[in-house]
C-alpha positions as CSV (number, residue, x, y, z in Angstrom):
1,M,110.4,98.0,69.9
2,N,113.2,100.6,69.2
3,R,113.7,102.0,65.7
4,K,116.5,99.5,64.8
5,E,114.3,96.4,65.9
6,R,111.6,98.1,63.7
7,Q,113.7,98.5,60.8
8,V,115.0,94.9,61.1
9,E,111.4,93.6,61.2
10,E,110.5,95.4,58.2
11,L,113.5,94.1,56.5
12,L,112.8,90.3,57.6
13,A,109.1,90.0,57.4
14,P,108.8,89.1,53.7
15,T,111.5,86.3,54.3
16,V,109.9,84.8,57.7
17,E,106.6,84.7,56.1
18,S,107.6,83.3,52.9
19,L,108.6,80.3,55.2
20,G,105.1,80.0,56.8
21,C,106.1,81.8,60.0
22,T,105.3,85.2,61.3
23,I,107.8,87.6,63.5
24,W,106.5,87.7,67.1
25,G,109.2,90.0,68.3
26,I,112.7,91.2,67.9
27,E,115.3,92.2,70.3
28,Y,118.6,93.7,69.5
29,L,120.9,93.8,72.4
30,S,124.0,95.9,71.7
31,Q,126.7,95.1,73.8
32,G,129.9,96.1,72.0
33,K,131.4,93.2,70.3
34,H,128.9,90.8,71.8
35,S,125.8,92.1,70.2
36,K,122.6,89.6,69.9
37,L,119.8,89.8,67.5
38,R,117.0,87.6,68.9
39,L,114.1,86.8,66.6
40,Y,110.9,85.3,68.0
41,I,109.1,83.6,65.2
42,D,105.5,82.2,65.6
43,R,103.1,79.8,63.5
44,D,99.4,78.7,64.0
45,D,100.4,75.1,64.3
46,G,103.4,75.7,66.6
47,V,107.3,76.2,66.0
48,T,109.8,73.4,65.6
49,V,113.5,73.3,66.0
50,D,113.5,72.9,62.1
51,H,111.3,75.9,61.7
52,C,114.0,78.0,63.6
53,A,116.9,76.6,61.8
54,D,115.3,77.3,58.5
55,V,114.3,80.7,59.6
56,S,117.8,81.5,60.8
57,R,119.6,80.2,57.6
58,H,117.4,82.5,55.4
59,V,117.3,85.5,57.7
60,S,121.3,85.2,58.0
61,D,121.7,85.6,54.5
62,V,119.4,88.5,54.0
63,L,121.1,90.3,57.0
64,D,124.4,89.7,55.3
65,V,123.4,90.8,51.9
66,E,121.7,94.0,53.5
67,E,124.8,94.5,55.7
68,F,122.8,94.7,58.8
69,S,125.6,95.4,61.2
70,N,129.3,96.5,60.9
71,A,129.9,94.9,64.3
72,A,129.8,91.0,65.0
73,Y,126.5,90.0,66.4
74,T,125.1,86.6,67.3
75,L,121.5,85.8,65.7
76,E,119.2,83.9,67.8
77,V,115.9,82.5,66.5
78,S,113.3,80.8,68.6
79,S,109.6,80.4,69.4
80,P,108.0,83.0,71.7
81,G,107.5,79.9,74.3
82,M,104.5,79.7,77.0
83,D,106.1,82.6,78.9
84,R,106.0,84.7,75.7
85,I,107.1,88.3,75.9
86,L,104.7,91.0,74.7
87,F,105.9,93.2,72.1
88,K,102.8,94.8,70.5
89,E,99.6,96.4,71.5
90,S,97.6,93.6,69.7
91,Q,99.7,90.8,71.4
92,Y,98.7,92.5,74.8
93,A,95.0,92.5,73.6
94,D,95.3,88.8,72.9
95,A,96.8,88.1,76.2
96,V,93.7,89.7,78.2
97,G,92.9,87.3,81.1
98,E,96.4,86.0,81.6
99,Q,98.8,86.0,84.4
100,V,101.6,88.8,83.3
101,E,104.8,89.9,84.7
102,V,105.5,93.9,83.7
103,R,108.7,95.5,84.3
104,L,108.6,99.3,83.7
105,N,111.5,101.6,82.5
106,F,110.5,104.3,85.2
107,P,108.7,103.7,88.6
108,F,104.9,103.9,88.7
109,E,103.4,104.4,92.2
110,G,106.8,103.5,93.6
111,R,107.2,100.4,91.7
112,K,108.6,99.0,88.7
113,K,107.6,95.6,88.8
114,F,103.8,94.4,88.6
115,V,102.6,90.8,88.7
116,G,98.8,90.3,88.0
117,V,96.1,89.4,85.5
118,L,96.0,91.6,82.3
119,T,92.3,92.7,82.3
120,G,92.5,95.0,79.4
121,V,94.4,97.3,77.0
122,Q,93.0,100.7,76.2
123,D,94.6,103.7,74.8
124,S,98.0,102.3,74.6
125,T,97.8,101.5,78.3
126,A,98.0,97.9,79.9
127,V,95.3,97.3,82.6
128,V,96.6,94.9,85.3
129,Q,94.8,93.7,88.3
130,I,96.7,92.8,91.3
131,E,94.1,91.6,94.0
132,D,91.6,94.4,94.5
133,E,93.7,96.9,92.7
134,E,93.7,97.9,89.1
135,F,96.9,99.6,87.7
136,L,97.0,101.5,84.2
137,L,100.5,101.0,82.8
138,P,101.4,103.3,79.6
139,L,102.7,100.7,77.0
140,E,105.4,103.2,76.4
141,N,106.8,102.8,80.0
142,I,106.8,99.1,79.9
143,Q,110.5,97.4,79.5
144,R,109.2,94.2,79.1
145,A,106.0,92.3,79.6
146,R,105.7,88.5,79.9
147,V,102.9,86.0,80.1
148,L,103.2,83.7,83.1
149,P,102.1,80.2,82.4
150,V,99.6,78.8,84.9
151,F,99.7,75.1,85.6
152,D,96.9,73.5,87.5
C-alpha cells in the first residue's frame, strides 16, 4: 500500500469496523479525472451486497466530510472474493499453502510473473514454489499478489 492508501485506511477503519466489517485492502487508482478508490471489506461470516452498500454510504459521508480528494473519483466497495488480492504480510501468512499469482514491479531472475504455491513468508519475503524451484520474492517488490482458487 502506498502512503495515500494507508491514510485512507486509518481514516475509514473505525467507520468500517463499527459496521461489523474489516478493511481487507485499499486501492487508489489516480487517473486524472477518472480516479477510483476501491475498498475491499471482509467479515467472518462473509460479505453481502447489503454490507457493501451500507459501508459505501457511510464511508462516502466520511470521505466528503474529511475532504479526501479535490478531484472527482469513483468509490467502489466490494468483498475480496475467492481470488483475493493480498495486501499485508499477515494476509500472505494466512494464504500459505494456496496457489498464488504474483506480479512484480521489477524483474527477478528475468521474470515479473510467478504462479505457484505460497509456501511461506519470512523476513518480509514471500516464498513461492513453482515445481521444484523456490523463489524468494521481497514483498516490497510485489506489485500485486492474488490467491488463485482451485476447483476440484
